[in-house]
C-alpha positions in Angstrom: 74.4 48.3 120.4 77.0 48.0 123.2 78.9 44.8 123.8 78.7 43.5 127.4 81.3 41.1 128.8 79.5 40.6 132.1 76.7 38.2 131.0 76.3 36.6 134.5 74.4 39.7 135.8 71.3 41.4 134.7 72.5 43.7 131.9 71.2 47.0 133.4 73.2 46.3 136.5 76.2 44.4 135.0 79.8 45.5 135.7 80.2 46.9 132.2 77.4 49.4 132.9 78.7 50.2 136.4 82.2 51.0 135.1 81.1 52.7 131.9 78.1 54.7 133.0 76.9 54.6 136.6 80.3 55.2 138.4 81.3 57.9 135.9 78.1 60.0 136.1 75.9 59.3 139.1 78.5 60.1 141.9 78.1 63.8 141.1 74.5 63.6 142.2 74.6 60.8 144.8 78.0 60.5 146.4 76.7 62.3 149.5 74.4 59.3 150.1 75.9 56.2 148.4 79.3 54.6 148.5 80.4 54.0 144.9 83.7 52.4 145.9 82.0 49.2 147.2 80.0 47.2 144.6 78.5 43.8 145.6 76.1 41.3 144.2 75.7 38.9 147.2 72.3 40.1 148.3 70.5 39.6 145.0 68.5 36.7 143.6 70.7 33.9 142.1 68.4 33.8 139.1 68.9 37.6 138.4 72.3 38.6 139.9 72.8 42.4 140.0 75.7 44.5 141.1 74.6 47.2 143.6 75.9 49.8 146.0 74.7 50.7 149.5 74.5 53.8 151.7 77.7 55.4 152.9 78.5 54.2 156.4 79.4 57.7 157.6 75.8 59.1 157.3 73.2 58.5 160.0 70.5 57.2 157.6 72.7 54.1 156.9 72.1 52.9 160.4 68.3 53.1 159.8 68.4 51.5 156.3 71.5 49.3 156.2 70.2 47.1 153.4 69.2 49.9 151.1 70.6 49.1 147.6 70.9 51.0 144.3 71.3 49.3 141.0 70.1 49.9 137.5 66.9 49.8 135.4 66.0 49.6 131.7 64.1 52.8 131.1 62.1 51.9 128.0 61.4 48.2 127.6 61.8 46.8 124.1 62.8 43.2 125.0 61.8 40.3 122.7 58.3 39.9 124.2 57.6 43.6 123.8 58.9 43.7 120.3 56.7 40.8 119.4 53.6 42.7 120.6 54.7 45.9 118.7 55.2 43.9 115.6 51.5 42.9 115.5 50.6 46.6 115.3 53.2 47.7 112.7 53.5 44.6 110.5 52.4 46.5 107.4 54.2 49.7 108.2 57.7 50.2 106.8 58.2 53.3 109.0 57.1 51.3 112.0 59.5 48.4 111.3 62.4 50.8 111.0 61.5 52.5 114.3 61.0 49.1 116.1 64.4 47.9 114.9 66.0 51.0 116.3 64.1 50.6 119.6 65.1 47.0 120.0 68.7 47.9 119.4 68.6 50.5 122.1 67.0 48.2 124.7 70.4 47.3 126.1 72.3 50.5 125.7 73.7 53.2 128.0 71.0 55.6 126.8 68.4 53.2 128.2 70.0 52.4 131.6 69.3 54.5 134.6 70.0 54.5 138.4 67.2 53.0 140.4 66.9 51.5 143.9 66.3 47.8 144.3 64.9 48.5 147.8 61.3 49.5 147.8 60.3 47.6 144.6 60.0 50.8 142.4 61.4 48.8 139.5 58.8 46.1 140.1 56.0 48.6 140.3 57.1 50.1 137.0 57.5 46.7 135.4 53.9 45.7 136.3 52.5 48.5 134.2 51.6 47.8 130.5 54.9 47.8 128.5 56.9 48.8 131.6 56.5 52.5 130.5 58.7 55.2 132.0 56.2 58.0 131.0 53.6 56.4 133.2 56.1 55.8 136.0 57.2 59.4 136.0 53.6 60.6 135.9 52.8 58.5 139.0 56.0 59.8 140.6 54.9 63.4 140.0 51.6 62.6 141.7 53.5 61.1 144.6 55.5 64.4 144.9 52.3 66.4 144.7 50.7 64.2 147.5 48.1 62.9 145.1 46.8 59.3 144.9 49.5 57.2 143.2 51.0 53.7 143.0 54.7 54.5 143.6 54.8 52.7 146.9 52.5 49.8 145.8 55.4 47.3 145.7 57.4 48.6 148.6 56.0 46.2 151.3 58.2 46.6 154.4 60.5 49.1 152.7 58.0 52.0 152.3 59.8 54.2 154.8 63.2 53.5 153.1 61.8 54.3 149.7 60.1 57.5 151.0 63.5 58.6 152.4 65.2 58.0 149.0 62.5 59.9 147.1 62.8 62.8 149.6 66.3 63.5 148.1 64.5 65.0 145.1 62.6 67.5 147.2 59.2 66.8 145.5 60.7 68.1 142.3 60.0 66.0 139.2 62.5 68.0 137.2 65.2 67.3 139.7 64.4 63.6 139.4 64.5 63.6 135.6 67.8 65.6 135.7 69.5 63.4 138.3 68.2 60.0 137.2 67.5 60.4 133.5 70.0 63.2 132.8 67.3 65.1 131.0 66.9 68.8 131.8 64.6 69.8 128.9 61.5 70.8 130.8 59.6 71.5 127.6 60.1 67.8 126.5 59.0 66.6 130.0 55.9 68.8 130.2 54.8 68.8 126.6 55.7 65.3 125.3 56.9 62.9 127.9 54.3 63.3 130.8 51.3 63.9 128.6 51.9 60.6 126.7 51.2 58.7 130.0 47.5 59.3 129.4 47.6 57.5 126.1 47.2 53.8 125.5 49.4 51.9 123.1 46.8 50.0 121.2 47.3 50.4 117.4 49.9 51.3 114.8 49.6 55.1 115.3 50.0 55.0 119.1 52.8 52.4 118.8 54.7 54.7 116.4 54.1 57.7 118.6 55.6 55.8 121.6 58.6 54.7 119.7 59.3 58.2 118.5 59.0 59.4 122.1 61.6 56.8 123.1 64.0 57.8 120.4 63.7 61.5 121.2 64.3 60.6 124.9 67.4 58.6 124.0 68.8 61.4 121.8 68.4 63.9 124.6 69.9 61.5 127.1 72.8 60.7 124.8 73.8 64.3 124.5 73.8 64.6 128.3 75.8 61.4 128.8 78.4 62.5 126.2 78.7 65.9 127.9 79.1 64.4 131.4 81.7 61.9 130.2 83.7 64.6 128.5 83.6 66.8 131.6 84.8 63.9 133.8 
């Protein structure tokens, strides 16, 4: 588990994560749109301060969406409340307890932090789903890209147009989104394991263990990518 010095900000958007992860990896994908040289926290809730960046001033879209902000998000949610719920299912399983310990340790780790806009409430929409599941989130996003009924814009309120612009960057390609945001390019994992799990409920020991194994495989794939990106930079 990483040690974070900046405890005054939400961990997924604290300065440690910006300096150690976001600023080192995400500019190669997003520096055309966002200014990584100016990081602020003044326009975030005092109860949940977050460092964020905004659109580059030299692109036209910044005049249309001057308040658009990018920060971070915990991909899989294994906070104390979630761990307590999982414990009820796996309390007699040694395997389950070992997996849950690993998942809880990864909750606040570079492998579990990803770039996500504050503007448009996509993080809130994801968080309102049971267990704050990224598999369901990406499944809904894929439906959005395919112009099918979805809930991606359900928390956008007055920022729907801004969020639609942001999502247009990915050209309706869920693989591009997973590559740029999650740093995962393994299409077989996305198609055969990650997305199909969105149709499963976490409701017993077996499904809880399956979900934790999915998270660990996701983190392992992502760690390899993060390590490679950091070496190349």
